[in-house]
C-alpha positions as CSV (number, residue, x, y, z in Angstrom):
1,P,69.4,119.1,162.0
2,P,69.0,118.0,158.9
3,L,69.8,120.2,155.9
4,V,67.5,122.1,153.9
5,A,68.0,122.2,150.5
6,A,67.1,125.0,148.4
7,P,64.3,125.2,146.6
8,S,65.6,124.3,143.2
9,Q,66.4,121.3,144.2
10,Q,63.3,120.1,145.1
11,R,62.1,120.0,142.0
12,T,62.9,116.2,141.6
13,G,59.2,115.3,139.7
14,S,61.2,116.2,136.5
15,L,63.7,114.1,135.6
16,A,65.5,116.8,132.9
17,G,65.3,118.8,136.6
18,S,67.0,115.4,138.4
19,R,69.4,115.6,136.0
20,R,70.6,118.9,135.7
21,A,70.8,118.5,139.4
22,A,72.5,116.1,139.3
23,D,75.0,117.9,136.9
24,R,75.7,120.4,139.2
25,P,79.6,120.6,141.0
26,C,78.8,121.2,144.3
27,P,75.6,120.5,146.4
28,A,73.0,123.3,146.5
29,S,73.3,122.6,150.7
30,L,77.2,122.4,150.6
31,R,77.1,126.4,149.4
32,T,74.2,126.6,151.5
33,A,76.9,126.0,154.0
34,F,79.9,127.3,153.2
35,L,78.4,130.8,152.2
36,R,76.2,131.3,155.6
37,P,77.7,128.7,158.8
38,S,75.7,130.0,161.0
39,L,72.7,127.7,160.0
40,L,75.3,124.6,161.1
41,P,75.3,124.2,165.5
42,G,78.7,123.6,166.2
43,K,81.6,121.9,165.2
44,A,79.5,120.8,162.6
45,A,80.5,124.0,160.5
46,G,83.9,123.7,159.7
47,W,83.7,120.3,159.4
48,T,81.3,121.0,156.6
49,I,82.9,123.7,154.9
50,G,86.3,121.1,154.9
51,C,84.6,118.6,153.0
52,F,84.0,120.8,150.6
53,L,86.8,122.7,149.8
54,A,88.2,119.2,150.3
55,A,86.2,118.0,147.1
56,R,86.2,121.4,144.7
57,R,90.4,120.2,145.5
58,L,89.5,117.0,144.1
59,I,88.0,118.4,141.8
60,R,90.3,120.2,140.5
61,R,93.6,118.1,140.6
62,T,90.9,115.3,138.1
63,K,90.1,117.7,135.7
64,I,94.3,119.2,135.7
65,T,95.0,114.8,135.0
66,H,92.0,114.5,132.7
67,R,93.5,117.2,130.6
68,R,97.3,116.0,130.7
69,T,96.7,112.7,130.1
70,R,94.7,112.8,127.1
71,R,97.6,115.9,125.9
72,R,100.1,112.4,126.6
73,A,98.0,110.2,124.9
74,H,97.4,112.5,121.8
75,N,101.4,113.3,121.7
76,C,101.9,109.3,121.7
77,R,99.5,108.4,119.0
78,S,101.0,111.7,117.1
79,A,104.1,110.4,117.4
80,Y,103.1,106.2,116.3
81,L,101.8,108.0,113.7
82,L,104.6,110.0,112.5
83,L,106.5,107.4,113.1
84,R,104.9,105.2,110.2
85,D,104.9,107.5,108.1
86,L,108.8,108.1,108.8
87,N,109.3,104.4,108.2
88,H,107.3,104.8,104.9
89,H,109.6,106.9,103.5
90,A,112.7,105.8,104.6
91,E,111.5,102.2,103.0
92,Q,110.9,104.0,99.3
93,G,113.8,105.9,99.3
94,D,112.4,109.6,99.6
95,V,115.2,111.0,102.2
96,V,113.2,115.1,101.7
97,A,110.0,112.9,103.0
98,A,111.9,111.4,105.8
99,E,114.2,114.3,106.8
100,R,110.2,117.0,106.2
101,I,108.8,114.1,108.9
102,F,111.2,114.1,111.4
103,A,111.1,117.6,112.0
104,D,107.0,117.3,112.3
105,M,108.4,114.6,115.4
106,Q,110.2,116.8,117.4
107,E,107.8,119.5,117.2
108,V,104.9,117.1,118.5
109,S,107.7,115.0,121.7
110,G,108.9,118.4,122.4
111,G,111.8,117.6,121.4
112,L,114.3,114.7,121.3
113,A,116.0,115.3,124.1
114,T,111.9,114.3,126.4
115,E,112.5,110.9,124.6
116,S,115.0,108.0,125.5
117,L,117.9,107.1,123.7
118,P,117.0,104.3,122.5
119,R,113.9,106.3,120.7
120,R,115.8,108.7,119.4
121,R,118.4,106.6,117.7
122,M,115.7,105.1,116.0
123,Y,113.9,108.1,114.1
124,V,117.8,108.9,112.8
125,N,118.1,105.8,112.2
126,C,114.9,106.1,109.9
127,V,116.6,109.5,108.2
128,I,119.4,107.2,107.6
129,K,117.5,104.7,106.5
130,A,115.7,106.3,103.6
131,C,119.7,107.9,102.7
132,A,120.6,104.1,102.5
133,H,117.1,103.1,99.8
134,A,118.5,106.3,97.6
135,G,121.3,105.4,98.0
136,D,122.9,109.1,99.0
137,S,126.1,108.3,100.5
138,D,126.7,111.8,101.6
139,R,123.9,112.6,102.8
140,A,123.9,110.1,105.5
141,T,127.4,110.8,105.9
142,Y,126.1,113.9,106.6
143,W,123.0,112.5,109.4
144,F,125.8,110.5,111.3
145,D,127.3,112.9,111.8
146,W,124.5,115.0,113.2
147,M,123.5,112.1,115.6
148,R,126.7,111.7,117.1
149,S,126.8,116.0,118.0
150,H,123.4,115.5,119.6
151,M,125.4,113.1,122.2
152,I,123.1,110.2,120.0
153,S,125.7,107.4,119.7
154,P,125.1,105.2,117.1
155,N,124.4,101.6,116.6
156,A,125.1,98.1,114.4
157,R,122.1,99.4,112.3
158,S,123.3,102.5,112.2
159,Y,126.4,101.3,110.6
160,G,124.7,99.2,108.5
161,K,122.8,101.7,107.6
162,L,126.1,103.5,106.0
163,M,127.3,100.6,104.5
164,Q,124.1,99.8,102.4
165,A,123.7,103.3,101.6
166,A,128.1,103.2,100.2
167,A,126.8,100.1,98.8
168,N,123.7,100.9,96.7
169,A,125.3,104.6,95.2
170,G,128.5,101.5,94.2
171,D,131.6,102.8,96.2
172,I,133.3,99.4,97.9
173,S,135.7,101.4,99.6
174,L,133.8,103.4,101.3
175,A,131.3,100.1,102.0
176,Q,134.3,99.2,103.5
177,S,135.1,102.4,105.5
178,W,131.9,101.7,107.7
179,L,132.2,98.1,108.2
180,H,136.1,99.5,109.7
181,R,134.9,101.9,111.7
182,M,131.8,100.0,113.1
183,E,134.4,97.0,114.3
184,E,136.4,99.8,115.5
185,A,133.5,101.3,117.5
186,Q,133.4,97.1,119.4
187,F,130.5,96.0,116.8
188,E,131.1,92.4,115.6
189,T,130.5,92.0,111.6
190,N,127.9,89.9,111.2
191,L,125.8,88.1,108.5
192,T,124.1,91.7,106.8
193,N,127.3,93.4,107.1
194,V,128.9,90.9,104.3
195,N,125.8,90.5,102.3
196,I,126.2,94.4,101.6
197,M,129.6,94.1,100.9
198,A,129.3,90.4,98.4
199,Y,126.0,92.7,96.9
200,A,128.2,96.4,96.8
201,C,130.8,94.4,95.0
202,A,128.5,92.4,93.1
203,R,127.0,95.9,92.1
204,A,129.9,97.6,90.6
205,G,131.2,94.5,88.7
206,D,133.5,92.7,91.3
207,I,132.0,88.7,90.8
208,S,135.4,88.1,91.9
209,G,135.4,90.2,95.1
210,A,131.9,89.3,95.9
211,E,132.6,86.0,95.3
212,H,135.6,86.1,98.4
213,W,132.8,88.1,100.7
214,L,130.6,86.1,100.5
215,F,132.6,82.3,100.1
216,A,135.6,83.3,101.5
217,K,135.5,86.2,104.2
218,A,132.5,84.4,105.8
219,P,133.7,81.0,106.5
220,A,136.5,82.4,108.3
221,L,134.2,85.4,110.3
222,R,132.4,81.6,111.4
223,I,129.0,83.2,109.5
224,Q,126.7,81.0,107.5
225,P,125.7,82.3,104.6
226,N,121.8,82.0,104.0
227,L,119.2,82.3,100.5
228,M,119.5,86.0,101.5
229,S,123.5,86.4,100.7
230,Y,122.8,84.6,97.1
231,N,119.7,86.6,96.5
232,S,122.0,90.0,97.3
233,L,125.0,88.8,94.8
234,M,122.2,87.9,91.8
235,D,120.4,91.5,92.8
236,G,123.8,93.1,92.6
237,L,124.8,91.5,88.9
238,A,121.0,92.4,88.0
239,V,122.1,96.0,88.5
240,E,124.0,96.6,85.1
241,R,124.9,94.7,82.6
242,Y,128.2,92.7,83.0
243,S,129.5,89.9,80.5
244,G,129.0,86.5,82.4
245,A,126.8,87.7,84.9
246,V,124.3,85.0,84.1
247,E,126.9,82.2,84.3
248,A,127.5,83.8,87.6
249,A,123.5,84.4,88.8
250,T,123.0,81.0,87.4
251,S,126.0,79.1,89.7
252,Y,124.9,81.5,92.5
253,L,121.8,79.8,92.7
254,S,122.5,76.1,92.5
255,K,125.2,76.1,95.2
256,A,122.1,77.6,97.0
257,L,120.9,74.2,96.2
258,D,123.7,72.5,97.5
259,N,123.2,73.9,100.7
260,S,119.9,73.2,101.4
261,L,118.8,76.3,100.8
262,K,115.2,76.1,98.4
263,P,114.5,79.9,96.5
264,N,112.3,81.8,96.9
265,L,110.0,84.3,94.4
266,T,112.7,86.7,95.0
267,S,115.4,84.3,94.4
268,Y,113.6,83.6,90.3
269,N,112.7,86.9,89.9
270,T,116.1,87.6,90.5
271,L,117.4,85.7,87.9
272,I,114.7,86.7,85.6
273,K,116.1,90.1,85.5
274,V,119.5,89.2,85.5
275,C,118.7,87.1,82.2
276,C,116.6,90.4,80.6
277,R,119.2,93.0,81.7
278,A,121.5,90.4,79.7
279,C,118.8,90.0,76.8
280,D,118.9,86.0,77.3
281,I,115.8,85.0,76.8
282,R,115.8,81.2,76.7
283,E,117.9,81.5,80.1
284,A,115.5,84.1,81.3
285,S,112.1,81.3,80.0
286,K,114.2,78.4,81.1
287,C,114.5,80.2,84.8
288,F,110.5,81.2,85.0
289,R,109.3,77.4,84.0
290,Q,111.7,76.3,87.1
291,L,109.4,78.6,89.1
292,Q,106.4,77.3,88.1
293,A,107.3,74.1,88.8
294,A,108.0,75.1,92.0
295,G,104.8,76.8,92.9
296,L,105.8,79.8,93.6
């Protein structure tokens, strides 16, 4: 015989009553069958109880899975936002803020042990990037040692950021030593490394050394300088006031044009910066007119 629902379930006239009945986790008929199996004939009682228990287990597992999925999604979103903030502070060279966010990322993600090796390396490289933009070579070396002690193998980007930190600090020998260590780690020297070394020499006032890296060392390594290479040379000359800096920067821009490289806004702005550092207003005005003629 069909199961008879409880009187509370027979109120179908009201919309609110039907919604309350639909929102209940289990029908009253199954509850009645579970509590009073004698209402069902034969094997129907055991079958109904089994279905009720299976449905209850399924509901519990669904709730647990949904809760875990929401928690995992929240952690992923939090880790993404923290990584975005970490990269922002790294670009600004704010070492203190980058280190604080890195500590927060370890707590949100459950520690670096739960992350894959490329992601762990990326997090630490962002902190080293902050040290590189700040010119803090000592702190960059500390994080490199921290990376090695936590069994995170550095890559070519790690050594490049260490070279950049030494270059921004004006330490040519330290930048070159990091380049040698990168080559010992079986990483090939690329154009970015050559540009960093040329920038380090130009920043320290060693114009001949910068030209050696860009015009002698790079061709020996079968590396073709690009526009960023010439911009790096001029940017290094714009840091301090050196004798002959304006002539050298102007010659670099001419060589870029000879090599079919079209100067961009950064090229002209850097050249104007060099001229202003040397108090050469005439050459700066000439460069500004060239910038306007180029439509930049």
